N, C-alpha and C positions, 0 to 999 in steps of 0.2 A: 392207271387213273380211272376214276368213275366218271359217270357222265355228267357233263357241265352244260351251262347256259352262259352265252355271251351276252352281257347286259351292256346296252348303249344308251348314252344320254347325250343327244346331239344338241348343242347350242348354236346360236347365231354366228358364232366365231370360234367354237371349240368342240371337241368330241371327247367325253369322259368314256372309259370303257372298263369293263371288269369280267374276267373269266371266273365264274363262281360255280362252285359244288353245291347245289341246293340241298343235299342231304346232310352233310356235316358242316355247311356254312363256311367252307374254307374259300378265301379269295386266292385262287391259284395264281392269277396274274392281273395286272391292272395298269392302266395308263391314262395320259391326257394328251389330246392334240389342242394346241393353242394358237391363237393369232392367225386363224384361217382367213385368207384374203388380204393379209397385210403384207408388208415389204419382206419380212422374215418371220417364219413360224417356228414353233418348237414342239417336238414330240417327245414324250418321256414314258419310257416302258419299264414296269417293275415286275421282276419274277425272280424266285429262288433267292430272295434277299438281296438282290442287286438291282440298281437303277440305272437305266441307260437312256441318255438324253441327245438328241439329234436336232440340229437347226437346219432348216431347208424352206424354201418358198412353198407355201401351201396354198395353191390357187383356189381350192374348193374343197368340199367335204369328200369328194371322191378320191382326191389326191391324198387327203389326210387318212383315210381308211385304207387305201392301198399300201400306204407306208406303214401303218399298223400291222398288216399282215406280213409285210417284210420283217419287221422287228419280231414278231412271233416266230418267224422262220430262221431269223438269225439268232435270237436269244432264248427262244423257247417261251412256253411249251410248244411242242408239235400240235397243231390245231387238229389233225386227223387222230392222233393218239388221245388227245383230249376228250374225243367223243362229244362234240357239241350237238345237243339234241334239239336245240332252238335258240332264237336270238330274241332277247326281251328288250323292247324299247320304252324308256321313260318318255311320257308325254304329259306336258304340264297341263293343259286344258282339254278335257273331253266333253264339256258342256253337259247337257242333259242327254246326249246322244249315246254316251257310253257309261253304262252303271257299272262296269266291271271289266276284267281283261278281255281282249278282243283279238282274235286271230286276224292278222293284216292281210287284206286283199286289196285289189285296185280300188275297190268301191271304198273300203275304210280309209285308204290314203287320201282320197278325194273329200270325205267327211272330215278328216282332220285338218285338211286344207281349208275347208269351208269354215272352220273354227278359228282361223287366224285373226279375224277382227276382235275376238275376245282375248286373244293372247298374241298380240303382234310382235313381242319381244321374243316368245319362246317357239310357238308352233311352226313358223317357217323353218327353223333349224331342224326340228323334229322331222318334218316332212322330208327335207333334203337327206337327213341321215338315214330314214327308213328306205328312201328310194335306192341310195348307194349300197345300203347293207343288203337289201333284197337282191341286188345285182351280184354282190360278191359271195352271198351264202344262199344260194338258190335251193341247195339241196335240203334245208332245214325250214321248218315253219318259222314266222315271225310273229311276235305277240306284243300288242301295244298295253302298257300298263299306265293308267291315267292318275295324276295326282288328285283329281277331282272326283274319283269314283267313290272313295270311302266315304264321302260326304253326300252322296246321293240319298242317304238314309235320313237326312235333316227333315224334320216335319215342315210343312208349308209356312207355319208361323215364324219359324227360324230363318228359313231361306228367302222369304218374301221381303222386297223393299216397298215402302209406302209411296210408290210412284203411281201415275196413271196407269191402270191395268193395260190399256192399249200400247202403252210404251214399253212396259216390261215384257209384254208378249212379243211385240214386233222385233225388239232388239235382244231378246233372250237375257234381259237383266235380272239377275238374282244372285244370291250369295252361293258360290260354288266351293270355296275352301281350296286350300293347296297345303302342300306337305303331307297329302293323304297316305302315301305309302309308308312314311316314317310314323304317323300317328296309329296306323293300322299294326305295324310290326311291334311297336312299342306297347300298345294296348294288350296284345296277345302275350308279350313277355311278362307283363305286369301280372297278368292272371297265372302265368306258370309260376312266378316268384311266390305269389301268395298261396298257390296250391288250390286255386279255386277254378271252377269252370269259367271260361271266358263269359258264358252267357249269365253269369250270375254276378259280375263285378261292375260296381259304379266307380267311375274314375275320371279325373282330369288329367290330361297330357299336356305338358309344357314343352314344346319344341323351340328352344331358345338358342338361337345362333345370330348370325348376321341378318338373316331372315328369321321371324319369329312368329308363332302361331299357337294357339291354345284350342284343345278339343275337349268336349264333354262327351264321354263314351258311356252308355248304359246297356248293360247286357249284350256287349259285343257290337253295338251299332252307335255310330256317331250320331248325336242329336243337337250339337251345337259346335260352332267353329269361329275363329276370329277373323280370318281372312274373307274377303267377299268376292265381289265380281273379279277383283283383281287382288294380288298379294300386297296391295297397299294398306288395307283396312286392317284395324286391330292393334296389336301391340307396338310400341315403340321399338324401332329395330336400328341396325347399323347406320343405314342412310335413309330409311324411310320414316314418314311421319306417324304412321299408324293412324288411329281415329283422329279426326280433326274437323271442326265445323266446316262444312262445305261453303259457307259464306265467305271463308277466307279466300277463296278462289275469285269470287266475285270482287271482293276489297282489293286484291292484288291487281286485278285486272282494270278496275276504274281508277284507283289512286296512282298506281305505278305504270300502267299500261302494259303489264307483262303479257305476253302471249300465252295461249293454252300450252303450247309446247314447252315454253320456258318454265311455267308452273308445274307442269308434269315433271320435268327434269329436276325442278327443285325438291318437290315432294318426295321423289323416288330416289334420287341419287345425292342430294345435298342436304338432307334433313335428318331426323333421328338423333342418334348420339353424334354423329359427325357434325350435324348443324349446331347442336347445343355446345359442344365442348372441342369441336376440331378434330376429333378422333373417333373412328368406329371400331377399332381394335380395343377389345376389353383390356388387353394387357397394357396398352398405352393409357387408357382410361384410368386404370388404377394407379399407374405411375404418376399421371397428373394429379390425382387426389392426394397421393403421398406427398406431392410437391406442394400441396396446399391450394390447388385450383379451385375456386368456388363454382366455376361452370362445370367442371367434370363431376363434382360432388352433386350439384343439382341435377346433371344428366342421368346420374346413377339413381338418385332418388325418384326422378320422373319414371325411369325404366322400371324399377320395381314397383312404384306406386300402381302402374298400369297392369303390371302381372297380378298383383294382389286384387285389384278392382275386378279383373276378369275371373279370378279364382272364386271370389265371393259371388258374383253373379252366376257362375256356373254351378255353384254349390245350391243355389236357388233353383235353377233349371232341373238339376238332378233330384230336387225335392229333399235335400239335407246333406248331411256329411257323407262324402264318398268314402269307398274302401281305400282309395289311394290317390295322392297327388305325385306325379311323376316328372322328373327333369331329364331331358334328353337334348341332343345336339351339342354344338361346340361349347357354348356358354352354360348351358344345363349341366353338361356332364363334367365340366372342368372347373367352374367357378364356385368354390365353397361360400364366398362371401355373398353372392347373389342369393344362393340357397338359403343362408342364415338369415339374411334380411327379410327375405319372404315369410319363412317360418316365424320369425319374431313378430311380424305383423299379423300373423294367423293365430297367435298365442291365445287370444280370446275365446277360440273354438276348440281349446285344449289340444291344439297341434303343437308338437315339439320335436325339434331335431336333437340327435345325439351328436354333440360337438366333435367328439373323436371319430365317429363313424363318418361324419360329414367331410372331415378333412382327409379320408382315405382316397388316394387315386387309384382306380382300378378299371380295367376294361371289362368288368364283369357286372351284370345287373345285381343291385343290391338295395337293402333297406337301410335307411340312414336315420329314421326316427327313433325316439325312445320307445320302450316297451309299452308304456302307459299312453302314448300318444293317441289321441281319438281317431287320427287318420294316418295310415302308413305313408311315409314319404320315401320315395325310391329314386334312385339314379339308374337309368337303363340306356346303355349305349344303343343308339339307333343304327340300322343297318338297311338303308333303302335298297341296295344292290341285291342284298339276299332276299328281301321281300319281293322284288320284281322277279328274281330268279324262281322263287318258290311259286309265286303266282302264274308265272310263265309255264312251269312244268305241270301245274294242276290244270291250267287251261288246255293244253295240248293232250292231256290224259282224258279228257271229257269224252 
């Protein structure tokens, strides 16, 4: 077995992990620890085509990761034979502190902890996962890969909010963007598919899943993205509002007496497709549409309208038609209807899908536009774990 990287994504009550070969892109083994701190937890370990699930009480991240090591020992692969050269950690929020991959030290851990106010739902879990993993894998370097790093290249006009300057500076309020590892991986893959240097490609990447974001990437550098200070801004999502008049908050507070926490929960967990149609799973949404649900149809139309609106504005930011518009993530990769609806609304720009190519299900990057389309339309499966592994290896090689 060649050298590998153990990729860890620790959340508040879960740990996703994947043992990855950064050279050939193979996911050697993977799994997830769920329901940390609850009455009963679940650990699922996948290796060699088999899945093994264990239920046990998982008091904290330390218990969870130690159980993962037991499962590697019990079901494989042998971690010593796997030749782990580093552990790569996904961290959602790096603020303006971390412009790229960073070797983790005690000081770095404290800096990530200091960014918790900007990502209170994510960074605490990342910190706990990093601390435990550093204890269990002391013999190899640990590298933090930040969702926000790819968007550190945004110009000030794109990341600055029109708030009082003293407020934005004091509280570090700006557009940070998220899903950065996905946008970075996919934008590079697009250049490969087109046979062009990454530095010569103008493109729009649509990461469309339960969480969704758009980026404009010019010459290999992100110049705009839809998510902002938090992942709430931008596209309509599974349970998130996306863009909304901020005065709605004041209105709900004044007229209904809703607290800030109640509104926060509503905007992040009860809105989006779920709020409009009662379902945030796209398969269920389409089932409801087939059954004649007007609410579900409206939800889909709102979802697509927002996508098209962002694509149009990003073409303006890029200064004209891009080389490519690319769909990725769960909905983007698997939902031919959404892709067709978006393309139909862009027909005025000479953009056209090939209906047969659009219906093909494949795990490979592919062009689905017609030969005469003014912009290439692609589907590129994202692979954030592989991107983290590759950035980790590149960092420790410096």
